[in-house]
N, C-alpha and C positions, 0 to 999 in steps of 0.2 A: 708106630714105629718112627724112631728117629731117621733124620737124613733120608727121607723118601725123595727121588727124583722125579720132579714133574715133567711131563712131557706132552707137547702140542704136536699133533701129525697134520701135516698140509699135504694131502694127497688125494687124488680124483678117481683112483681105481678102486671099486668097492672090494674086489677080492684081496688086494694088497692091504686094504684098511682093516679087513677081517683078520687077516694072518698077523699083523703087527699088533692090533688090539688083543688077540687071543695070546700072544706071546707076553704081553705086559701085564694082562690078568693073572697069568701064571706065575709072575714074580712078585715078591711081596715088599720089594724095595724100589719100585717104580709105580708111577700112576699115569695113566692116560687122562689128561683134564680136558680135552677137546679133539675132535675130528673137524678139519675145514678143508673144502676144496676150491675155495676162492682166496686168493692172494690178499686182497683188500680186506676182507673179513678176518682172515688170519692175523694181519697186522693189528687190527682193532682188539683182537683177544691177546696178542702179546703185551700190547699197551696196557690192558686192564687187569692181566692176571700174572705177567712176568714169569712164564715158564722157565724151569731150569734149561731145558733142551727143546730144540725144534728138528723134526724130522721132515724134511722139505723135498717135495718132488719139484723138478725144474718145470716140467711142462704140465701144465693144469687145464688141459683140452675140454674136460666136462666141468669144470667149474668156472674160474675166471682169473685173469691175469696170469702170472707165471712166475717162477722161483727168482728169477733174476730181477724182476720188478721187486718182489718182495724183499729181496736183500738190499738193494737200492735205498729202497724206502724206510726199511729198518735203520740204515745207518744214519738217517736224518732225524729219527726219533730220539729225543733226548731221554733214554731210558736210565735208570740209576745202575743197572748191571745189564749187559747183552746176553742172551740165552745161548748156549752152545749149539751151533748149526751143523746139523748132519744132513747133507744132500744126499739122497737117493735118486737115481735117474736111469732112464734107458739111453739118454743122449750120450754118445761117446766122442763128441768134438772136443778137440783139445782147446781151441778157441773159447768155447762155451765153458769149459771147466776152468781154464785160467781166469775168465771173466768172473766167475762164481767166487773164486778163492779171493780176487781182488777186492769183491764187494763184501767179503766177510765169512765165506763158508769155512767152516773149520776142519771138514773132512768130507770127501766124496766117495760115495759107493756107486759102482755102476750094476745095475740090476742083471745085466747080461754075464756078468763075471761068474766064473764057475762055482766059487764058494758063497755066491750071495744068497741071503735067505732072510726071512723076517726075523727069525731066532738071532741070527749073527748081528743083525742090525741092533737088537735090544742088548744083546750081550756086550757089543762094542760099547754102548752107552753105559752099561751097568760098570763095565771095567774103568770108566773114567768119572764115576760118580763122585768119588771123594775130591778129586781134582776140580771138578766143576763146581761142587759146593764150597770148596776152599776158595776158589776164584770169586764166587759170590759174596763170600764173607769177607773178603779182602777189601771191599769197599766200593763206592761209585766209581765207574768207568765212564762217565759223562760229564759235560759241562754243568748238568742240572743239579748235581750235588746229591745229597742223601734223600731217599724216598720221603715224600710227604705224607702226613697223616691221611689227607684226602685220596692220595694214589694208593696206599696202603689199604684203606678202606674199600675203595672201588675194586681193587685186585682179589680181595678176600671174598667179598660179596659175589663177583663173578664166578669163583669156584664154588660157592654154596649153590648158586643157581644152577650150575653144570650139574652138580650132585643131585639136586632135587629133579632136574629134567630127566635124569636116568631112571629115576623110579615113578615118573609119571605124576609129580605134583603139579597140577594143572597151572599154568599162568592165570586162568580166569578164577582159581579159587582165592576167594577172600584171605583165607589164612595163610597163604603162601608167603606174602610180604611179612607177616608176623612171625613166621617160621625163619625166614632169612634173617630178620633183624635179632630175633631170639638166640639163634645159633651164633651171629656175630657178637652179641652181647657177652656170651659166654667164652668165646675166643679171646674177647679184650679183657675178660677177668671178672665180669660180674657173675655171681652165682646166686643172686637171691633177688626178689622183687622184679622178676623178668616180665611177668603179666602187668604189673604196675607201671613199669617203664614204657612198655608196649601202649598200654592204655593211655597213658599221658601223651605220648607221641602223636597217637592217631584220633585222639578225642573219643575214645569208646570206653565202655566198661570192661572192668577186668574180666568178668563172665563172659561177655561177647567175643573177646580177644581169644580167651581160652577156647570157647566152644568153635570158633572158626578154625584155629589152629588144628584141633582134633579131627574136624570135619574133612579138612584137607588131607590128613593122613589117612582117614578112613577111607575116603574116596580112591586113594591111589592103591590102596590094598585091595579094594574092590575090583579095579579096572586094569590095573598093570599086571602083564603077564608074570606067574608066579616064579618063572626062571630069572627074570630081570630083577625081581624083588630079592631073591635069594642070592644073586650074583653080586648085587650092588649094597644090600642092606644085610651084614654079615652076622650082626650080634644076634644072641638069642632073645626072643620076645618073651617077656614074662606074663604078659597079660593071657588070660585064658581065652580071649577073643582073638588071639594071634594077630593082633594089630598094635604096633607100638604105641606107648603112651607119649604124650608130648614131653615129658622129661626124658623119657629114653630116647626118643628120637633126636632132640636138640642137642643132648649130651653126646650121643653117638657121633653125629657130624662135627660138632665142636672138637672133641678128641681125634677124630679122623683127620680134620683139616689143620688143626694148630700146629702139628708137627712140621707143615710146610713152611710155617711163617714164624 
């Protein structure tokens, strides 16, 4: 689907995370790319993945840092485009809210207000989706100029890793790095000679690359909870073994992610 709104959630309350994640999963035009409870890790994720929007809790007692620190450091990062920042908070201090706005918060929702809900948070962002995307397409908003090829590659691969983590493709699996690169090659426009390219890059044979990729997929389908697999890998599997082939797998994620880029 075109124009999917990618969202990073920075929140340290598990219950709130679940509610927001469920609301996002029920919509087909928004996607949760990560959940972080640490302001500094969230900044790294913003730098590498450039989400369209960030839902930011100001007080991260169970994680690290806080929302004001996040906003202050985000301003100093030379990003090609700043994400839309929606603050959700239990803090009702006028001074704190004013500071957040001064540091770049686009909108603030107080969790204690009568009409606050996770659903309303997501519906609010969905209502702004077109304007957020138009602002992103308008061009760079920082002195850093256009996005470099290196930054774009890092951003896309960060998203691929997040998707593989969701379905349990283990970081220890040899085939994981081949799957990441294979998906990226297809997103970049290469549709043939994938095994050859990967074999040349890693100094392996075509057969060993193919075998490692399929083994990584097979292990995920043996060990990951079936509900998670069905939730995050939604295409029909044609294989009689009920495990995706490599081609099915890498093309599924390439198609899923390329619409964001």
